C-alpha positions as CSV (number, residue, x, y, z in Angstrom):
1,M,0.0,0.3,0.0
2,R,1.5,3.4,-1.3
3,L,-0.5,5.2,1.5
4,I,1.3,2.7,4.4
5,L,4.7,3.4,3.0
6,I,4.1,7.4,2.8
7,I,3.0,7.0,6.2
8,L,5.9,5.4,7.2
9,A,8.2,7.9,5.7
10,I,7.2,10.7,7.3
11,L,7.2,9.5,10.9
12,P,9.6,11.2,13.1
13,P,13.1,10.0,12.8
14,A,13.7,10.3,16.9
15,C,12.4,7.1,18.5
16,L,12.9,5.7,22.5
17,A,14.0,2.3,23.3
18,Q,12.4,-0.2,21.4
19,S,10.4,-3.6,22.1
20,T,9.9,-6.2,19.8
21,Y,6.6,-8.7,20.9
22,A,6.3,-12.1,22.0
23,P,4.5,-14.1,19.2
24,L,1.3,-15.4,20.1
25,N,1.2,-18.9,21.7
26,D,-1.6,-19.7,24.1
27,D,0.5,-21.7,26.2
28,Y,2.7,-18.7,26.7
29,Y,0.5,-16.0,27.1
30,H,-1.5,-17.9,29.9
31,L,1.8,-17.7,32.2
32,V,1.6,-13.9,32.1
33,D,-2.3,-13.6,32.5
34,R,-2.5,-16.3,35.2
35,Y,-0.5,-14.0,37.5
36,E,-2.7,-10.9,37.1
37,V,-5.7,-13.0,37.7
38,K,-3.5,-14.2,41.3
39,S,-2.8,-11.0,42.3
40,G,-6.7,-10.5,42.4
41,Q,-5.9,-6.3,40.1
42,I,-5.3,-4.7,37.5
43,M,-1.7,-4.9,36.6
44,P,-0.9,-1.9,34.2
45,H,1.9,-3.1,32.6
46,V,0.2,-5.1,30.0
47,F,-3.7,-4.6,28.9
48,T,-4.5,-8.3,29.0
49,G,-7.3,-7.7,26.5
50,V,-5.1,-6.8,23.2
51,K,-2.1,-9.0,22.2
52,P,0.6,-9.9,21.6
53,Y,2.1,-8.1,24.3
54,K,5.9,-6.4,24.3
55,R,8.9,-8.3,25.4
56,S,9.9,-5.1,27.7
57,D,6.5,-5.1,29.3
58,I,6.5,-8.7,30.1
59,V,9.6,-8.2,32.0
60,L,8.3,-5.2,33.9
61,F,5.2,-7.4,34.7
62,V,6.7,-10.3,35.9
63,D,9.6,-8.0,38.3
64,S,6.3,-6.3,39.4
65,A,4.6,-9.6,40.5
66,Q,7.8,-10.8,41.9
67,Q,7.6,-8.2,43.9
68,L,4.0,-8.9,45.4
69,G,5.4,-12.6,46.1
70,L,3.0,-13.6,43.3
71,F,6.0,-16.4,42.5
72,E,4.7,-18.6,45.7
73,S,6.0,-22.0,44.6
74,V,9.1,-23.6,43.2
75,T,7.1,-24.2,40.0
76,D,6.4,-20.5,39.9
77,E,9.8,-19.3,40.5
78,F,10.4,-21.2,37.4
79,N,8.3,-19.8,35.6
80,Y,9.5,-16.6,36.7
81,N,13.1,-17.4,35.6
82,Y,12.0,-18.9,31.9
83,L,9.8,-15.6,31.3
84,R,12.7,-13.3,32.3
85,N,15.1,-15.6,30.2
86,D,12.9,-15.4,27.2
87,N,13.0,-11.6,27.4
88,W,16.4,-11.3,28.8
89,E,17.8,-8.5,26.4
90,W,15.2,-6.1,28.9
91,S,15.6,-8.5,32.0
92,R,19.6,-9.3,32.0
93,S,18.7,-12.3,33.6
94,Q,21.6,-14.0,35.1
95,T,20.1,-17.3,35.2
96,N,20.0,-17.6,31.4
97,E,23.7,-18.1,31.3
98,S,25.1,-20.8,29.6
99,T,27.9,-23.4,31.2
100,R,28.6,-25.2,28.0
101,P,28.6,-22.9,25.0
102,V,27.9,-25.0,21.3
103,L,31.4,-24.5,19.4
104,R,31.9,-21.4,21.8
105,H,29.4,-19.2,19.7
106,F,26.2,-21.0,20.0
107,Y,24.0,-21.2,23.0
108,K,25.8,-18.6,25.0
109,K,22.5,-18.1,26.7
110,R,20.4,-21.1,27.1
111,S,17.8,-19.2,25.1
112,D,19.5,-18.3,22.0
113,F,20.9,-20.1,19.3
114,F,23.4,-17.3,18.4
115,F,23.0,-13.5,19.7
116,V,24.5,-10.1,19.3
117,D,24.3,-8.1,22.4
118,S,26.0,-4.2,21.7
119,E,25.5,-1.0,21.9
120,D,24.4,-0.7,18.0
121,L,22.5,-4.3,17.6
122,D,20.8,-6.5,19.5
123,L,20.0,-9.9,17.5
124,H,18.8,-13.2,18.4
125,I,19.0,-15.8,15.9
126,N,16.6,-19.3,16.7
127,P,15.8,-22.4,14.9
128,V,12.1,-23.9,14.2
129,L,11.4,-27.0,14.0
130,Y,8.2,-28.8,14.6
131,L,7.8,-32.8,14.1
132,G,5.0,-34.6,14.8
133,A,3.4,-37.9,14.0
134,G,0.0,-39.3,14.7
135,K,-3.0,-41.9,14.3
136,D,-6.2,-40.5,13.3
137,S,-8.9,-43.7,13.5
138,R,-10.9,-42.2,10.4
139,R,-7.4,-42.0,8.4
140,G,-5.1,-45.1,7.1
141,D,-1.7,-43.0,6.6
142,M,0.0,-42.0,9.6
143,L,-0.6,-38.0,10.4
144,F,2.3,-36.1,10.3
145,T,3.4,-32.3,10.3
146,N,7.0,-31.4,9.2
147,T,8.0,-27.5,9.7
148,R,11.7,-25.9,9.6
149,G,12.6,-22.8,9.8
150,V,14.2,-19.9,11.3
151,E,13.2,-17.0,13.7
152,V,15.4,-13.8,14.1
153,R,14.5,-10.5,16.1
154,G,16.2,-7.8,17.3
155,M,16.7,-3.9,17.7
156,V,19.1,-1.6,16.2
157,D,20.4,1.2,17.9
158,R,17.7,0.2,20.4
159,K,15.3,2.6,18.7
160,V,14.1,0.4,15.8
161,G,12.7,-3.2,16.5
162,F,12.6,-6.0,14.2
163,Y,11.3,-9.4,14.1
164,T,10.7,-12.0,11.4
165,Y,9.7,-15.4,10.9
166,L,9.7,-18.1,8.2
167,T,9.0,-22.1,8.3
168,D,8.4,-24.4,5.4
169,N,5.9,-26.8,6.3
170,Q,4.3,-30.5,4.4
171,A,1.5,-31.9,6.9
172,L,-1.3,-34.6,6.9
173,L,-4.0,-33.0,8.9
174,P,-6.4,-34.9,10.9
175,S,-9.5,-36.3,9.1
176,Y,-12.1,-33.4,10.4
177,V,-9.7,-30.9,9.2
178,A,-9.6,-32.8,5.5
179,D,-13.1,-32.6,5.7
180,Q,-13.2,-29.1,6.2
181,M,-11.5,-28.2,3.7
182,T,-13.7,-30.4,1.2
183,L,-16.5,-27.1,1.9
184,N,-13.5,-24.3,1.9
185,D,-10.7,-24.8,-0.2
186,V,-7.9,-23.5,2.5
187,V,-5.3,-25.1,4.8
188,P,-6.8,-23.4,8.4
189,H,-4.6,-20.7,9.8
190,E,-2.8,-20.6,6.7
191,G,-2.9,-18.7,3.1
192,F,-1.3,-19.9,-0.2
193,W,-1.0,-24.2,0.1
194,K,-0.2,-26.8,-2.4
195,E,-1.0,-30.5,-2.5
196,Y,2.0,-32.9,-1.1
197,K,1.9,-36.4,-1.0
198,E,-0.2,-37.6,-3.8
199,G,-3.0,-35.0,-2.9
200,E,-3.1,-36.5,0.6
201,G,-1.2,-33.9,2.4
202,V,-0.5,-30.3,2.4
203,D,2.4,-28.0,1.8
204,F,2.9,-24.5,2.4
205,L,5.1,-21.5,3.6
206,Q,4.3,-19.6,7.0
207,A,6.1,-15.8,6.9
208,R,5.4,-13.4,9.4
209,G,7.5,-9.8,9.9
210,Y,7.2,-6.4,11.1
211,I,9.2,-3.4,12.2
212,T,8.5,-1.4,15.5
213,F,9.5,1.7,17.2
214,E,8.2,4.0,19.8
215,A,7.3,7.2,17.9
216,T,6.9,8.9,21.8
217,R,7.0,7.6,25.3
218,H,3.2,6.7,24.7
219,I,2.7,6.0,21.1
220,N,3.9,3.0,19.5
221,L,4.3,2.2,16.0
222,Q,4.3,-1.6,14.2
223,F,4.4,-2.2,10.4
224,G,4.3,-5.4,9.1
225,H,2.7,-8.9,8.4
226,D,1.0,-10.9,11.2
227,R,-1.8,-11.7,13.4
228,F,-3.6,-10.2,16.3
229,F,-5.7,-10.8,19.2
230,I,-8.3,-9.1,20.9
231,G,-10.2,-10.2,24.4
232,N,-9.2,-12.4,27.5
233,G,-10.5,-15.6,26.1
234,Y,-9.9,-18.9,24.9
235,R,-11.9,-17.5,21.7
236,S,-12.5,-14.4,20.5
237,L,-15.6,-12.9,18.7
238,I,-13.8,-9.4,17.8
239,F,-10.6,-10.2,16.6
240,S,-8.8,-13.5,16.7
241,D,-5.8,-15.5,15.4
242,F,-7.4,-18.1,13.4
243,A,-6.8,-16.5,10.4
244,P,-3.6,-16.0,7.9
245,P,-1.2,-13.1,8.9
246,A,-1.9,-9.9,6.8
247,L,-0.4,-6.7,6.1
248,F,-0.9,-4.3,8.6
249,L,0.1,-0.6,9.6
250,K,-0.9,-0.4,13.9
251,G,-0.4,2.7,16.3
252,N,-0.8,2.1,19.9
253,V,-1.4,4.7,22.7
254,R,-0.7,3.6,26.1
255,V,-1.3,6.6,28.6
256,W,-2.8,6.9,32.3
257,K,-5.4,3.9,33.0
258,F,-6.3,4.1,28.5
259,N,-5.0,1.8,26.0
260,Y,-5.8,3.1,22.5
261,L,-5.6,1.1,19.2
262,F,-5.8,1.7,15.4
263,L,-4.8,-1.1,13.5
264,I,-5.4,-1.0,9.4
265,N,-5.3,-4.7,7.8
266,Q,-5.1,-5.7,4.2
267,M,-6.6,-9.2,3.5
268,V,-7.0,-11.5,1.0
269,A,-10.4,-11.4,0.2
270,D,-11.2,-14.7,-1.9
271,N,-8.7,-17.5,-3.0
272,E,-9.4,-17.1,-6.8
273,V,-7.7,-14.9,-8.8
274,V,-9.4,-11.8,-10.5
275,S,-10.3,-12.1,-14.1
276,G,-7.6,-10.2,-16.1
277,T,-5.3,-9.9,-13.5
278,K,-2.3,-12.3,-11.7
279,S,-3.5,-11.6,-7.9
280,Y,-6.1,-12.5,-5.5
281,P,-8.9,-9.9,-4.7
282,H,-8.1,-7.8,-1.6
283,K,-9.8,-5.9,0.9
284,Y,-9.5,-4.0,4.3
285,N,-10.3,-3.9,7.9
286,A,-9.9,-0.9,10.1
287,F,-10.2,-1.8,13.6
288,H,-10.1,1.1,16.9
289,H,-10.4,-0.2,20.1
290,L,-10.0,1.5,23.3
291,S,-9.5,0.1,26.9
292,L,-9.6,1.7,30.1
293,N,-8.8,0.6,33.6
294,I,-11.6,1.5,35.9
295,G,-10.5,1.4,39.6
296,K,-7.9,-1.8,40.9
297,K,-10.0,-4.4,39.4
298,F,-12.0,-3.9,36.7
299,N,-11.2,-2.9,32.7
300,L,-13.9,-2.1,30.1
301,G,-12.9,-1.8,26.3
302,I,-15.0,-0.7,23.3
303,F,-14.2,-1.4,19.1
304,E,-15.5,-0.7,16.0
305,S,-14.1,-2.8,12.9
306,V,-15.0,-2.5,9.3
307,I,-14.8,-4.5,6.3
308,F,-14.3,-2.6,2.6
309,G,-12.8,-3.4,-0.5
310,P,-12.2,-1.7,-3.9
311,D,-12.4,-5.1,-5.3
312,D,-15.3,-6.1,-4.1
313,P,-17.7,-6.2,-7.3
314,L,-20.5,-5.7,-5.1
315,G,-19.6,-2.9,-3.2
316,A,-18.3,0.8,-3.6
317,N,-15.3,-0.4,-6.0
318,E,-13.2,1.9,-4.2
319,F,-10.9,2.6,-1.7
320,R,-12.2,4.4,1.3
321,F,-10.0,6.7,3.0
322,D,-11.7,7.8,5.6
323,Y,-11.8,5.2,7.2
324,L,-7.7,5.9,7.9
325,N,-8.8,8.2,10.5
326,P,-7.9,6.9,13.3
327,I,-10.2,8.7,15.6
328,I,-13.8,8.6,14.0
329,F,-16.8,6.6,14.2
330,Y,-17.0,4.1,11.7
331,R,-20.9,3.7,11.3
332,A,-21.3,7.4,10.7
333,I,-19.0,7.4,7.2
334,E,-20.4,3.7,6.3
335,Q,-23.6,5.6,6.5
336,Q,-22.6,8.6,4.5
337,N,-21.0,6.6,1.9
338,G,-24.4,4.6,1.5
339,S,-23.6,1.6,3.7
340,S,-22.0,-0.7,1.0
341,D,-19.2,-1.5,4.0
342,N,-19.3,-4.4,7.3
343,V,-19.5,-2.3,9.8
344,L,-19.0,-4.3,13.7
345,L,-19.5,-2.8,16.8
346,G,-19.1,-4.0,20.8
347,M,-17.1,-3.9,23.6
348,D,-15.3,-6.4,26.1
349,F,-14.5,-6.4,29.7
350,K,-12.5,-8.2,32.7
351,W,-12.9,-7.9,36.3
352,N,-10.4,-9.3,38.4
353,V,-13.1,-10.0,41.5
354,A,-10.9,-11.2,44.0
355,K,-7.3,-13.2,44.1
356,R,-7.3,-15.6,41.7
357,F,-10.9,-15.5,40.3
358,S,-11.2,-13.6,37.1
359,L,-14.3,-12.9,35.1
360,Y,-14.4,-11.6,31.3
361,G,-16.7,-11.2,28.8
362,Q,-17.3,-9.9,25.0
363,F,-20.3,-8.7,23.2
364,L,-20.5,-8.3,19.2
365,L,-23.0,-6.0,17.6
366,D,-23.1,-6.4,13.5
367,E,-26.7,-5.3,12.7
368,F,-30.2,-5.0,15.0
369,V,-33.6,-3.0,14.8
370,I,-34.5,-2.7,18.3
371,D,-38.5,-2.7,17.1
372,N,-37.7,-6.4,16.1
373,I,-35.8,-7.6,19.3
374,R,-38.8,-6.2,21.4
375,E,-41.0,-8.1,19.2
376,G,-38.6,-11.2,19.5
377,N,-39.7,-12.5,16.0
378,G,-36.4,-13.8,15.1
379,W,-35.5,-11.3,12.4
380,W,-32.4,-12.4,10.2
381,A,-30.8,-9.0,10.4
382,N,-30.3,-8.5,14.2
383,K,-27.0,-10.3,14.4
384,F,-24.8,-10.2,17.7
385,G,-22.4,-12.6,19.3
386,V,-22.2,-13.0,23.3
387,Q,-19.1,-14.4,25.1
388,A,-18.6,-14.6,28.9
389,G,-16.3,-16.5,30.8
390,G,-14.4,-17.1,34.2
391,K,-10.7,-17.9,35.3
392,Y,-9.7,-19.6,38.5
393,V,-6.1,-20.0,39.5
394,D,-4.1,-22.2,41.8
395,A,-7.6,-23.5,42.4
396,F,-8.7,-25.2,45.3
397,G,-6.0,-24.1,46.8
398,L,-3.2,-26.5,44.5
399,A,-0.5,-24.3,43.6
400,N,-0.8,-24.2,39.6
401,L,-3.8,-25.5,38.9
402,D,-6.0,-23.4,36.6
403,L,-9.4,-23.6,35.5
404,Q,-11.2,-21.7,32.8
405,G,-14.8,-21.9,31.8
406,E,-16.1,-20.2,28.8
407,I,-19.3,-19.5,26.9
408,N,-19.8,-18.7,23.3
409,M,-23.0,-17.4,21.4
410,V,-23.3,-16.5,18.0
411,R,-26.6,-15.6,16.0
412,P,-27.4,-16.6,12.4
413,Y,-26.0,-14.5,9.3
414,T,-23.6,-12.7,12.0
415,Y,-20.0,-11.7,10.6
416,A,-21.6,-12.4,6.7
417,H,-22.4,-9.5,4.4
418,S,-24.6,-8.8,1.5
419,T,-21.3,-8.0,-1.1
420,A,-19.2,-10.2,-2.6
421,H,-16.0,-9.5,-0.2
422,G,-17.7,-7.7,2.6
423,S,-17.4,-10.8,5.5
424,Y,-15.7,-10.5,8.6
425,S,-12.9,-12.9,7.0
426,S,-9.7,-13.3,5.5
427,Y,-8.2,-15.6,2.8
428,R,-11.6,-17.3,3.3
429,Q,-11.3,-18.0,6.7
430,P,-13.2,-16.2,9.9
431,I,-10.8,-13.1,11.6
432,A,-13.1,-14.0,14.5
433,H,-14.0,-17.5,16.1
434,P,-13.4,-20.5,13.9
435,L,-16.9,-21.6,13.9
436,G,-18.2,-18.6,12.0
437,A,-21.7,-18.1,13.1
438,N,-25.0,-20.1,14.1
439,F,-24.0,-21.4,17.5
440,T,-23.7,-22.2,21.1
441,E,-20.5,-23.3,22.5
442,A,-19.1,-24.0,26.1
443,L,-15.3,-24.7,26.9
444,G,-13.8,-25.8,29.7
445,I,-10.0,-26.3,30.5
446,L,-7.8,-27.4,33.0
447,R,-3.8,-26.5,33.2
448,Y,-1.9,-28.2,35.6
449,Q,2.4,-27.8,35.7
450,P,2.9,-29.8,38.4
451,V,6.8,-29.1,37.9
452,G,8.1,-26.5,36.3
453,R,9.2,-28.2,33.2
454,L,5.6,-30.2,32.9
455,N,2.6,-28.8,31.4
456,I,-0.7,-30.5,31.5
457,T,-3.8,-29.0,29.7
458,A,-7.4,-30.9,29.5
459,T,-9.8,-29.0,27.1
460,L,-13.7,-29.8,26.8
461,G,-16.0,-28.7,24.3
462,V,-19.4,-28.9,23.8
463,I,-21.0,-27.1,20.7
464,N,-24.1,-27.4,19.1
465,I,-23.9,-25.3,15.4
466,G,-26.8,-24.9,12.7
467,R,-25.1,-26.0,9.5
468,D,-26.1,-25.0,5.8
469,T,-26.6,-27.0,2.7
470,A,-25.3,-27.0,-0.5
471,T,-28.6,-25.6,-1.7
472,S,-29.4,-23.7,1.7
473,N,-28.0,-20.6,4.0
474,W,-29.2,-20.9,7.4
475,G,-26.4,-18.8,8.9
476,S,-23.6,-20.8,9.7
477,Q,-21.3,-20.0,7.2
478,I,-19.9,-16.7,7.0
479,L,-18.8,-16.4,3.2
480,R,-22.2,-16.5,2.0
481,N,-24.2,-13.7,0.6
482,T,-26.8,-12.5,2.9
483,S,-29.2,-12.1,0.3
484,T,-29.4,-15.8,-0.2
485,R,-30.7,-16.4,3.5
486,Q,-33.6,-18.7,4.0
487,Q,-36.0,-16.9,6.1
488,E,-36.8,-13.1,7.1
489,F,-38.0,-13.7,10.8
490,N,-38.0,-16.6,13.2
491,N,-34.3,-17.1,12.9
492,T,-32.9,-19.0,16.2
493,I,-29.3,-19.9,17.0
494,G,-28.8,-23.4,15.8
495,Q,-31.3,-23.5,13.0
496,G,-30.8,-25.4,9.8
497,V,-28.9,-28.9,10.0
498,S,-28.2,-29.5,13.5
499,N,-24.7,-30.8,14.1
500,D,-23.6,-31.5,17.8
501,I,-19.7,-31.7,18.4
502,L,-18.1,-32.8,21.6
503,T,-14.5,-32.5,21.8
504,G,-11.6,-33.6,24.5
505,N,-8.0,-33.0,24.1
506,L,-5.5,-33.9,26.5
507,T,-1.6,-33.0,25.9
508,A,1.1,-33.5,28.1
509,S,4.2,-31.1,27.1
510,F,7.6,-31.5,28.7
511,Q,10.0,-29.0,28.4
512,F,13.4,-30.2,28.2
513,K,15.8,-27.5,27.3
514,H,14.6,-23.6,26.7
515,N,11.6,-23.7,24.1
516,L,12.4,-27.2,23.4
517,F,9.5,-29.3,24.2
518,I,7.6,-33.2,23.5
519,D,4.2,-33.0,23.6
520,A,2.1,-36.1,23.8
521,S,-1.8,-35.6,23.0
522,V,-5.1,-37.7,23.1
523,L,-7.9,-36.1,21.3
524,V,-11.2,-37.5,21.1
525,R,-14.3,-35.6,18.6
526,K,-17.5,-37.0,18.4
527,S,-19.7,-35.0,15.6
528,E,-23.5,-35.9,15.5
529,S,-26.1,-34.8,13.0
530,A,-28.9,-35.9,10.7
531,A,-26.0,-35.0,7.9
532,S,-24.1,-38.5,7.2
533,F,-21.0,-35.4,6.1
534,Y,-20.9,-34.4,9.5
535,D,-22.2,-37.2,11.3
536,N,-18.5,-39.2,12.2
537,N,-16.1,-40.2,15.2
538,T,-12.7,-39.5,15.3
539,A,-9.6,-40.3,17.9
540,I,-6.6,-39.2,17.4
541,T,-3.2,-39.9,19.4
542,S,0.0,-38.1,18.6
543,V,3.3,-37.0,19.6
544,A,5.4,-34.0,18.6
545,L,8.7,-32.5,19.1
546,R,9.3,-28.7,18.9
547,W,11.6,-25.9,19.2
548,N,10.7,-22.1,19.6
549,I,6.9,-22.7,18.0
550,A,3.6,-23.0,19.4
551,Q,1.4,-26.3,19.7
552,R,-0.2,-26.4,16.1
553,L,-4.1,-26.7,17.1
554,Y,-7.2,-27.1,15.0
555,G,-9.9,-26.2,18.0
556,F,-13.3,-26.2,15.9
């Protein structure tokens, strides 16, 4: 985007010390979030509803938590050292020193294969590896994942931060993921892919990267290609990391008790080349999120988001420069432009009720008419989603046993739109919840860390979703045009072809070197439906060796 390059060119050259961000990873981020919940108060170093976190902020946070005495057990102390070692350029941790460097130059720090630590350059280079194998009860061939790559981060003059991640991947995916690909020809979480192993497997590249710097003491600017996550839950109804990384320009202002995020994404609208060109169609997402700490225990956020695209044949067919305004109400612009774009509004909250207890939630509003809500007539365009959840750390007085429960409900046709590329999606994948719309979901998560190097995670999911068919649109698939809806009124959550899904996953991860894990996992998925396509059961057992990479999960 020329506009983004122009903005970067005119940014002030004088910047403050700059930190990169810790990559999104459920297990890693839980280690940070649990200690705020344990404190029973809002800690100002990170706004947990906006992820990823800066590495410098993680160090400030854990050091403050240490002063509050929150790292009580031996396992807590392990986590404290782990987080400081992983971000040692800010902590200067002494526990990260290696007693046995490899060939004198490699692994001089336990957390880094190679590093440079000078006044002009901070550089960290690490290998990325994911080797997994498993057995799926519905597939004859062995499941596998083969990922190799590199991760590089650092700072120049401690003023400009940079990050890059590149991997080459081949995989034979679980049967229920392959089923989903027959309906929507994409690999979940990924962009462009090719067939591998005579069409049985998939082959794809992963690439993320950005530059970042502090324009002032309170304003951070970032430009690159990556993912984000908004919310405090396991899921997000607003903005999640399910879809592939996208080109973005981000500005974040953190001052007093406020955190304000302005984000512009250039996304891929479809995976079919536009006629007469050699490129995929594009669309754009502009996103505002304002978060406020109220008192010592409560955080409230409000947001607005708009999808618009010059390549949309049913839309305005032009780039809307007015959406680039970082402090304006998008709905007013949309209405002034003739309402051809998809605007969503909403709020989220977090309430650290007491020490070890936290409640959180989200409300997403796509569209509604108050008279129809009062009448309760199930009008199709009363589209919204609700999330409610809670966390309980060191549950029942048992150290490092953490529990989480969450409920998500999204009405039919939410996130969908009346234009070809106006849905809340990127590369044909949901930006928010992976199930799309027209569902109810209940989740229970148990995390137990009996010793520092061992993490045990159990997840139970109960889902009811109303499926569409080839000839009917009941509001589940957000890529479908809302003009093809089945009915105007009497729409309810779960309508269409009912599909009940029960999933249970148990994973034990052992970290025998810094960020080098062995995972053993068992997944049982039971899917019942009147439609034979969705009526199947799956049992998967797997093991994996992963190095400097998060677990690969397909949670739908």
